[in-house]
C-alpha positions, 0 to 999 in steps of 0.5 A: 506162192498159192494165195486163199481168198477167203469169200465172204458171203454178206449183204449191206443194207441199208435201212432206208434210203430211196426206199422207206425203212418200212419198204425195206424191211418187208423185202429182209423178210423174204431175204432174210428167211432164204438165208436162214433156210440156206445156211440150215440146209448147206453144209457148205455155205458157211456162214453169212455176215448181216452187215454187221448191225443187229437192228436188222435181225430185231427188225426181222423177229419183231414180225416173225417172232416164232423164228427165234430159237432157229436164229439162236442156233444159227448165231450160236454155231456162228453160220449167221454172223450178228454186231457188234453194231445196232445200225451202221451210224454215221461216226463224225455226226454222231455223239461219243455217247450215241456211237457208245451205245450203239455199239453196246445195243448191238453187242447185248442184242446179238450176245441175247441170241448167241454172240456177236462179231467182235470185228469193228464192221463199217463197209459204207460210213463216211470216214473213220472219226479220230476217237474210233480206235479208243472206242473199239478198244474200249469194248474189247474190240481189236480189229476192224474192218474198213471202207472209206476215208483211207488214202493210199498215198498213206498206205499200198497195203490194205493192212495196216494199224490206225492210232487214234487221236488219243493214243489207242490202237488198232488193227485194220483190214480195208476193203481195199475196193469196197463191200461190194466187187464180189457181189457181180462177178463176170463167170466167163472169166473166172481164170482172170478174175483175181489177175484184172480190176479190181481184185488185181488191186484187192490182190496186190494191196494184200500185205500177206498171201491172204486176200478179203472177196466180200461176195454181196452189195447193197440189199443182196439176196445170198447167192444160192450157188456160192459152193458150186460158184467156188468150185469154178473157181478153184478149177479156173485157178489151181495153183495160183487161188485157192477159194473158200467160203470164209468169215471176217474172223477166218480172214483176219486170223490167217493175216495175224499168223502171217505176221506182216509187218504193219504200217501205223496210221494216226488220226481221223481219215476223211480222204475222198482220193480213192473213194467218196466220203461226202465231206459236207454231208454234214449240212444236208437237211439243215432242219433235220441236223439241228434236231440230232444235235439238240436231242442227241446233247438232251440225252447224254446231258440232261435226260442220263443224269437227271435219271441217275439224280431221280433214282438216287432220290429214291425213284426207279430208273427206267433202263427199257425206256431210256434204250427205246429212245437210244435205239430210235436214236441209232435208227436215225444215226445209220450213215445215210440217215444221219446225212440226209441222203435218202428221199423226202418220204424218209426224211420225214419218217426221220424227222418224225422219229426224232419228236417222238425222242423229243416227246419221250425225253421231255417226259421223262425229264419233267415226270422226274424232276416233278416228282423230286421236287415235290418231295421237297421241304416248302416251309409252307410256300404253296408256289416252288421252283426247284433248280436242278444241276446236271454238271459236277461243279456248282454253277449259276448264271441267267436262264429264262423260263415260263413260270406261272404266278397269282400276282405279277408282283413277287419275289423269289427266293431261296429257302434261307430267304435270300432275294433271287435278282430276276426281271419280267419279259412278258406276261398273260393272263391264263386264269381261265385256261389254268383253273378249268384244268386244274384237278382237285384229286381228294375233293375233302382237301383244301388245295391252294386255288388262286383268283388269278394266274399270270404267265410269266417269262422271266429271267433269273440270276441263279448263283450257287446251285450245287454240283450234280443236285439241286436247289429249291427256291420259292415264289412269294406273291404279293400286291398286284400291280400293272408292271412294265415290260422292256420294250424295243428301241432304236439302237445299235448296242449293247454290252455287259462285263465283258463285252460291248456289242456293236452294229456298224452301218453296214450291218456287220458287229464290231465286238470288243473283248473288254478283258485284253482290250481287244475289238474284233471288226466286222463279226458275223457278217451273212454270206449266201451263195449258190449249191449246184450239189445233191444230198451228199455234196455242197457243190458251188454253181458253176456261175456263181452269185455271192451276197453279203449281209453288208450289203443289204438294206437293215434296220437294227433294235435293241432290248435293254435289261438289267440281266439280259440285253438283245440286238435285233437286227433285220436285213432285207436281203435280195438273192436268186431265186435258183441256179438259173437266175444266179448264172444271170445275175439276178438277185430276183426274189426276197429272203428276210432275214433277222439276227437276234444277238443276245448278251446276259449279265457276267455271261462270256456267252454271245448268243446268236439266233437266225431267223430266215424266211427262206420260202421263195430261193432254191439250191443256196447255201447261207453262211455266217462268218467270223474274223478271228483275226488270229494268224495260225496255222491250224483251227481246233474243233471238239471231236467225241472225247476231247480235241483235235487240231485241223491243218486251215486247208489241205495244200498238198492235196489241193495241189494233186488234185489241180494236177491230176483231177480224175485220180480223185474221187472228191475234191479236197476241200477243208469244211470239217465237221465238230461235236460243240466247237472250233476255235482259232487261237494263239498263245494270248487269245482267241476266238470261240464258234459254238454251232447248235444246228449245222456243226460245218465250219471251213477257215477262209479269207486272209491268212484263213483267220476268218471261219465261217460256219454253214446255216443251212443249204439247200438242193433239189435232187438226191444225187447228180453227176458231174458237180465241180466238188464231186466230178463223174457220176452221182451219188445215190440216184439221179431219178430221185427229185427232193423239193422238201431239201429246198427248205422253202420255210421259215428257219431259226438256228442258233449258235455260240460265239466267246473269246479266249485270253490265253491260248488254248490250253491254258483256257477252260473252254470246253467246260465252258461249252458244255455248260452251254449244251447242259442248261440248268433245269427248272421245275415249277410246283404249285397244286392249281399246276396239278391239272390235266395240262401236265397229267395229275400226281398224287400228293406225296410227303415233302420230306427231302431237303431244299439242297442236295449234291450228289458228288462235284469234281474239280472240273478239269475233265468234261463230264461226258454222261452220268447213267446208271449201270443196267444192272442197277448196282451202281451208277457210271460217269464217263470224262474225259480230257478237252486239252493237249496235256495229261489231266488228273481231276478229283471227285468229292461225294456227299456221303462215303461211296461203298465202291469206286472203279475204273471200267471198261465200257461193258463194266468190266474193271479195270482197277479200284481207286481208294477213296478218302474222307469221300473224296477220290482221287483220279488219275492223269489221262492224256489228250483225248482220252475218256475214263468211266468211274463206275461208283456205289452209294 
């Protein structure tokens, strides 16, 4: 039977790579103009796929706004195919809210120009994350054209059904040999084209007589003679194949009409056997990975909820500003950009975008908190501290805050006059700085301007901060006096109600879990080794030398406070200067490393800060090891909207690798990523790690019970060939040096650890982690702080109550974010199930809501929810599922 070949003209356009985005946009002006001109002139060309990402047309129209109408005409005629993405995101390193916003922005932008392609097109991202089928479905996308991550060992067919972790299913049409195979064709062999590789594989793996022929490649211009080329193909393949220009949607429709029997593939797809997935790209440029972790958490956990709370309090919701923030994050989330497998120049641009996001986001939060705080009744107290809680549960805990006071002797009280416990850890006289910058906007109105102003770092023990709301405190000054500050003392032990932590003679830690009387021995061991890899992959040195903190000289000190204590351990690390020294067994440079362990009162979290002087070593990796002392077959890690169990090793894949290494593109290593935490547990206890920088782990050692977190790794080339973990050709480009990726600077990273006294499904772990990543926000207001350092505001009437809670839940589901709808009619909160069994929840509002509905990610109503006395009972949802609740108050 004659097979039909769907030739899809396209380009895969990396926004930035070894070239900058500004350079790429200049070339886009020419190439995309050629596309527009040709689509208008040629009735035979059909359509052109603009890589599934709308940011490209945004860039083009920003510089050529006069061409918008011709673009709209071509999009409406389905000749120029846009979306559904804004950028081609990485799926493992981006958060769930980042991915959702990426798709929504891409679909919206494309629709404004005439329509979006309703196919999840992912030609080059490094693996397919298991939350994606659910996200696609909730956006009305049922079909996906994908490439990397799937293994032919699971199915020989290019078309199959993919089931995500939560059970959602989509139809997948896999590009068997990639998006680039039709970019360059030997025209002397047109009659043999489809019977020789790579197209032989494409034909053989097709489940129907419909075959996908992607005609394009990296940054490739369109082929002007494509209609003539197709005519030549048809002439050379008469009776066997017919070729026609088509869209992906044309191809998908034809396959579905043939009704093939499709195999079911389940879970995350990160296999590197048939195509590279660059498993350890999650630790490239650790400094920038840490910024991404920090900012995507801050946007979803703090910025969006604060803006929603501000809107409820009467402030305008900055929709366009927030969209601009997410667009900047999405540009950094493009798979090469987020992977940081780019040149040093491009990584500098990525860092600059992160810094802009941080500036804008922190300013948005500050200005919103200030406007809410200054409108709260203060009962005559000139200095207030308003504490904001963006989670839907009442909470407290020890927080650190820098405040300003006219006296070093003061009280912090709530509006009922109850004292708030606090301790001062640092003090500085800043009278001249503050008073000289204070601005009195109304000279006729007296303001409170003290004779002295002190800057103080304090730890406060907060309690009963209302769910999704705020509580106002007051700073009450008393007669100034000298104070005693905590000092460092020689010591090896700190403790609170839950843990006792002590430093061993070899510099490791013993951690006693008091709740189940279990001693975790020899924890937090630092491990340094060589990295012969590149910006895509970690690969161990061919002649390695491994150094451990337990073999290094060290000194320990402690700071004992009532609310928060610290252990400070300094290691005098000696390590090889580079791979050559490592091969010779030389430890010829110093890498001074400090570990600060913080234990707060009444906290089950142990916080770690690692400060490393990495100015001298090159091409190496630093990890930190925690022994769970648990015998189990799987680790538990969180994904975008839930959790996943992963085998500790890939035994069968590793056996296959050792027997037939030539069949693999990458070694099947068990280095994996997390969104927020990784745990190992049995039915009685467990150990949990919460990385805040690089989010990459591997289970090693006896029984694979030790969790090894990557702290950072360094390398000097964009791409290299013949790595131990990735044999053969270089990924990227092997001519581009990346000296900045050696990270020869002072580095600082944070993580936390906690323990479980039950099995995972009985623990409230995910909620504890969410609280850790969603710190309480505190805004201090005093008239003398209203000045040029903080942008002065006019005074407002103080009419708001000193305490507010918008809503609360029973904390069964984990909240992902709260946002105002784009139309401004109400709010949406997204919640997900972190456990391995069905879970429901309950929402109680501060007043009777007008509307409460379940909606999809586009805001379309799924069902109305019944409200009973301000309370809504949410239906149970299965493991790893999320729901979006729309409400109007």
